[in-house]
N, C-alpha and C positions, 0 to 999 in steps of 0.2 A: 534576494536571499538567496544560501547557499542551501543546496538540498540534497542528502543521500537518498538513495532509493533502493531498496532490498526488493528484488520479485522482479525486475523490469521484463523478463522473458517471458512472464504469464499474462493472462488476457488483462488483468487489472492492473498489474504493474507495466503491461506495455502502452496503455491506455493512459496513465499517469505520466510517463514518461512522456507520452507525446505534447501533453497539455503542457509541463514543465519546460518543454523545450519551443514552444511557441508563445509562451507569457513571459513577457519582456522584466517582470517582478521577480524572475529565476535569472540570477545570473551566472550560477555553475550547479551541474547535477553531476554527481559521483555514483555511480551505478554499481553496485556489488554483487555478483552472484556466480555460481557454477559456471556460469558459459557467460559467453559474450553476446550483446543483445545481436550486434549486427546494423546496429544504428550508427550514423554519422551526424555528426552537431560541434558546432564550434564550443558549445559551453559545456559539450559531456565528455566524461573523462570515467573510465572504466577498470572496476578493478577484478579478474577472476579469482576468487578464494572459495574453497571447496567447505571448509568446515568453521562452521559459524559458533561453533563450541569452542574455537580457540583463534579468537582476533588477535591475539600477539604480534605476528607477522605483519600484519595492517594495521594496526592500533594508530599509529603514528599519522597514518592519511585521512583519521577520521575526526581529527580534532578541528574545530572552528567552522563547524558547518551551525545552520540555524535550525535547521527540520531536518528530521529522519520519515520517511514515508516506506513504511513496513509491510510489504504487498504479496507474502508469500503465500501461495495458495495451494490447498490439500484438501485431497477426499479421503474422509475414513472409510471409506469402501476397499475394504480388503488388508486393509492396515489395523497390524495387532494394536494395541492400546499402548503399550510403550514406545511404540514407533510413532503413532499419533503424538504422544505429549512429548516425544523430543523435537518434533518439527513445529508441533504449533505453541508450546510452552517453552523448551529449554532451548530453543534458536534466537524467540522471542523476548526473552529475558536476558539472553546470553548478550546481545547487540544493547538491548536498552541500559541494562546495567551499565555497561560500559559507554556509551553515550551520556547518561548522569554522571559519569565520573569526569568525561572530558569536559562535556557542555553542558553542567548543570542549568536547569531553567530553558533549555532548547525543547521544540516542538518535536513530539512524537507521535505520530498517527497508525495506530495499530488495523490493519482491515481483518477483521475476524469474522464467524458464522452464528448460524441460530443453533451450532451445539451447546449443549449445556455444558459441556467439557471446556469449553473456552472461556468460561466465566472465572477461572482461576486465576487463568494466565492476564485476564482484563484487570481484575481485583489487585494482582500483583503489580502488573502495569500502571496501574494508576496511584499506585503508594511510593512509587520513585520520584524523584526529585527532578522531575522533569513535567515539560506542559503538556500530559499525554491527551490523547484522545481514541475514542476507540470507535470504528466507522463499521457497521453491520448493514452491510448495502443489501441483502436480500438476492430477488431476481436481479441479475448485471447484462443489459446488452452489449456487447463487443464495440468495441471501437473501430470504428468503418477504417480507418488509416492505417491498420498494422499492415507491419511488415512478413510476420507469420502466415504461412498458409492455412493452417488450421483455424488461427485466429477470425482470417479474412474471410474461409469456407463457413463459421460459427455466426456472422455477421449477414451473410445473407440467407441462411437457412432461418435465423430467429427475426430477419427483418420483417415480412409479412406478418407476424404473430404479435410482433412486440406493440403495436396500437390496441391491439385487443387485450393481452394483459394489461398494459395500461390503463386502459380503461375500467376494466373489471376490479383490478387491484391497483391504482392508482398509489397508495401508500407502501407498496411492497416491492416497487422497479423504481431502477436508475440505469444510467449508462456509465462507462469506463470515461466517458469524457466529462459528465458532471464530478464524477469520485475523485479526478484529477481536479478539476476547477475549485472544486468543496476543499480539497486537502491545503491549496495553495492559499484559498482564502483563511482557512483558522491557521494555519501557519505564520500569516499576516496580520491577524486580527482577532485569532482566539474565537470563541463560542461561549453560546449561553449554557450548553450542557456539555458533559464529559462523553457520553455516550451516543452516537447517532444513528438512529433509522435511515432506511431511504427517504422518507418524507423529508427529515433533517438535511441531509445530505443534499438532495435537490434544491431544497430554499439555501444553503449557504453558496450552492453551485453559481446562483441569480446573481 
């Protein structure tokens, strides 16, 4: 399958990129973001594009893909409501609506949060002519193989506590590896539900 990935420089997106590059079922990965990933791979191609509300300049490059993994990460801390909505809602639907027009019926996986404000985005996404899924991953352990120093440090810091968290709250935790594997599996064969929490993601990654 051919995959478009948004947010590959983030923690979750970096883990998803890693899994896509490792999985033989993925024949090509197009990373789109404001900065290059710094990752090299024979099946990886990158487009640096800063304005997701204006995809016109790169629209021709987005056609013909089987799936899109939308992994932009944002914290609402210190953000105004309009700024938060712009990133979580406007950017997501701009990309999704474009892909629905270019590749109707293709798979679109959106990484959401536990914030109730994201429900509007989720509902609008699920109404588009896409095979859309929402991932709500909860507590996420970073990928161990990240090339980004911050995420390597986060992996070291969270490694000792992760088994405890997983044991105490088994249905609320997952890893970036499992998220990536679950996305690829969903793109290949779908899922029984369209909104998936940590336990669903872990089951799909198996």
